[in-house]
N, C-alpha and C positions, 0 to 999 in steps of 0.2 A: 504493499500499499504506499502511495506517495505521501511523504510528510514534508512539510515546509516549516521551518523555524525562523523566527524573527525576534530581534531584541527591540525594546522600547526604551531608549535612554532617557534619563531624567533631564528635564528642561530647567535651566537656571536663568532667571531674569537678572542679569548683572545691573541693569538699570530698569526702572519702570516709571515713566512720567505719565501721569493721567492728564491729558490735554483737553478734554471736553466730553460732553455727553450728547448723543444723538436723540432725535425725537422718539426713536423706537426703544430707548432705554440703554442701548449699548454704549459703553464708554470708549472713547478715543484714547489710544495709547501711543507712546513712543518708547520703545524698549530695545535694549541690546540683549540678545539672547545667546547663550552657549549651552552645550550639552555635556553630560557627565558619563563617567565609565560605570555608574551603577544603573541597573535597568530591570524592568520587568521582561519576561520572556513569554513568547506565545508560540504554540504549536497548532498546526492546521492539518487535518486529514480529510479526505473525501468522505462524505456521508450523505444519507438521506436527511433532508432538513438541516436546520441550524441548532447546535447545542453548544453550551458554554460550561466548562468546569473550571474551578479556581482552586489552586494550591499555592504552596509557598509560605515563607515566614510571615508575610504581611496579609495573608488571605482572610483572616478573621473579619467578618462584617462586610466583605466585598460581595455585592449581589451577583447571582448567576442568571438573573432574569433580564427583562427588557429595560431595567433601570441602568444596566451596565452599557457604557458607550461602545464596548466591543460588539455586543449584539446589535445595537442600533446601527452601527457602521456596516456590519455584515448584512443586515436586512436591507439596507439602502442599496446595495450593489448586487444582491443575490440573484435576482431575476430567475428564480426557480431553482438555482443551484444550492447544494447543501455543503456543510462542513461541520466536523467535529473540532471544536476550538478548546484548547486548554491554556489558561492564563496563569502563569506562575508569578505571584506578586512578591517582589523584593523591595518595592518603593512604598513608603507609607501613603495612605489615602488622605485626601483633602489636605495636602501638605504644601502646596505652592510650587511644586516641581513638576507639574503637568502629567502626573501619573495616568489619570484617566484619558486625557487627550493624547498622550504618547501611545497608550494602549490602542486607542481608536485608530491613530495614524498607522501603527504597526499592523493592525487588522487589515486595513486597506492594502498595504504593501504585501502582506502575506497571502490574502485571498486572491489578489490579482495574479500572484505568482502561481498559486495552487490551481486556480481555475484555468489559467492560460496553459498549464501543463497538460490538461486533458480536453480543454475546450477546442472545438473546431474553429478555424479562422473565421468562419461565417458567424460566430457568436462571441465576438470580443466584448470586453467592457466598453462602455461608450467613451468616445474621445472627449466629449464635453461633459464635465462632471458637475453636478449640482454643487453649490457653495458648501464646503464642509464646515465653515464657521457656524452654520445653523445648528450643528450638533454641539460644537464647542469652539470658542474663539481661538483657543491655542492649537487646534488640530492642524491648520495649514503649516504653522512653523515647525511642528513636530514631524511632518512628512519628510523633511530633509535632515533633521538632526545635525544641523551645522550652524556656525556662527551667522547670525542674521540680525538685521534691524527690522523690527516689526512696527508698522504704523497702521493708522485707521483703527479698526476693531481687532486687528491682528493679522489680517489677510494681505495687507500691502507689505511685501517682503523684499528686502534687499540682502543679497549675500555680503558678508563682512568677513574679511580675512583676519582671524584672531590668533594671536600667539597662544600657545599652551599655557594654561593657568593652573599651577598646583593649588589644590583647594581641599577644604574639608566641608562637608555638608552635615548639619545637625538638626534633628527634629525632636522636640521634647515629647512627642506622642500626644499632642493636643491638637484636635481638629479645629480649624478656624473656618467657619462658613463664609465663603466668598461674598455672597450677597450682603451679609451683615457688615463685612468690612467696607464694602462700597457704600452701604447706607450711612456709615459713620464718617465717610470722607467729607471733610469740611469744604475743601476747594476742589472743583472738578475742571478747572480751566487753567491748569499750571503750565509753565513754559515747557516746550519740548527740548530735546537735545539740539545742538548746533546742526544746521542743515547739512554741512559736510563734516564727517567724522575724521579725526586724525588718522594717519597711517601708524599703526603700533608696531614698533620694531622688536619689542620683547614684552615680557610680563610686567617689568617694572614701569615701563611707559603707560601700558594699559591700566595698571592699578592706580597710578597717580592720577590719570584722567578720570577714572571711575570715581575717585574720591570727591570730585567736584559735581557728580551727578547724584541722582536720588532714586529711592523707591517711595512713591507718594502713598502707597498703601501701608507702609510700615507703622506709621503712627496710629492709625485706626486699629490695625491688627494687634498692636501692643496694648491698646486699650481693652480689647476683648480678651486677650491671653497675655497677662503680665509676665508669664514665664519666658516669653520671647526676649525680654530684657535680660534675664538670666543667661539665655543662650548666647545672646550677643556679647554679654560681659565675659562669659567663658571663652568664647573665641578670641576676643580682643586681648585676653590675659595670656594666651599661649605665646610662646617665644616666636618672634619674627612675623606675627600676623600683621599684614600691611593694611588690610581692610576687612571689616566684618559688616555684613548687611543681610537683610532678609530677602528672600526670593518670592516673587509672585505676591499672593495674598497671605502667605504664611501657612504654617508657622516655621517651615524650614528656613534656616539661615545658613550662610556660607562665610568662611574665612579664606582669604587669599594670601599666598605666600610666595616668596621669591624662588624657593627651591622645593622639589618634591620631598626632600629629606625633612625639611621643616614642617611641611603639611602632614607627613606620616607621623612625626613625633607629636604633633598637636592632636591628630586624630586618636593616637594611643592614650594621651593624657586625658582628653575629654571623655572617652569611653570608660576609662578607669574611674574617673571622678563622678560620672553620672551614668551608672550601669543601666538605668531605665530609659535612657535616651537612644534614639537611632542615630548612629554615626557612620559616616562613609568618607573615605578619602580617595583622591585621584586627581586626574587632570581634566579641567573643563576646556572645551574647545569644540572641534567638529568630530562627530562620531558616525558620520554617514556610512562610511565603509563597514563599520561593525553592525549597523542597523539593516543591511541589505538581507533580503530573504535568501535562505539556503535550503536546498533539498537534503534529505537524509534518508 
């Protein structure tokens, strides 16, 4: 039986400027996005109908029915085809690192690969796809899993060449509801990033520039979950941490370092000091090659 495996790398908002709100309620953003070496994994096999099973260390509470974006994405493009889908959850849910959107994007990549392997050329997936952001605003950027600048509601994407960023990701295992974060946002018309981004020759230059940027959702998220303050303080206290910031709508935060050795040491220390927290270290950047579907 043909099996397709796909990784869904974590999405990290290095910056997140909220620049407006549309009449339909969607918020306008200007965000620099990178992806990390930690990921959910999805497996696809031919089957009658569509089914979803969930396992992995972060599987508890993850729905296996139509509330899950994986099934919603699969149903959107199935056109009578079926698949048995297994989602291995390694990323915490509702964490601000795009877990659900990354899973949905990986579902599209994986099913396209699976169905193309057996589908006749007369039954290809449509060339023109409905807007994926109707399922989740982060899904378009998660399709590429590479450095990008996301504007509009997240679907206006420009590739950005980013140097590898040694980093630590930390989540205190507190879910922060994104709608509530936006509800508490005081100003919705904040300045965007500069129209033209600098050329970043290395991590030090990028980190220095990031220090002058923002995550406009950090303050309201901290009001909902004060433990985010503790996470940011713990990251900032590690040796050689050059920047500590929250990703997305929280509660995952990241610390950036000049070297991978410093990031590894920081991850070890935080994991030891806070055994109940989710901690992952590695390089932020482009993970497109690692996110490509593979047959097995």
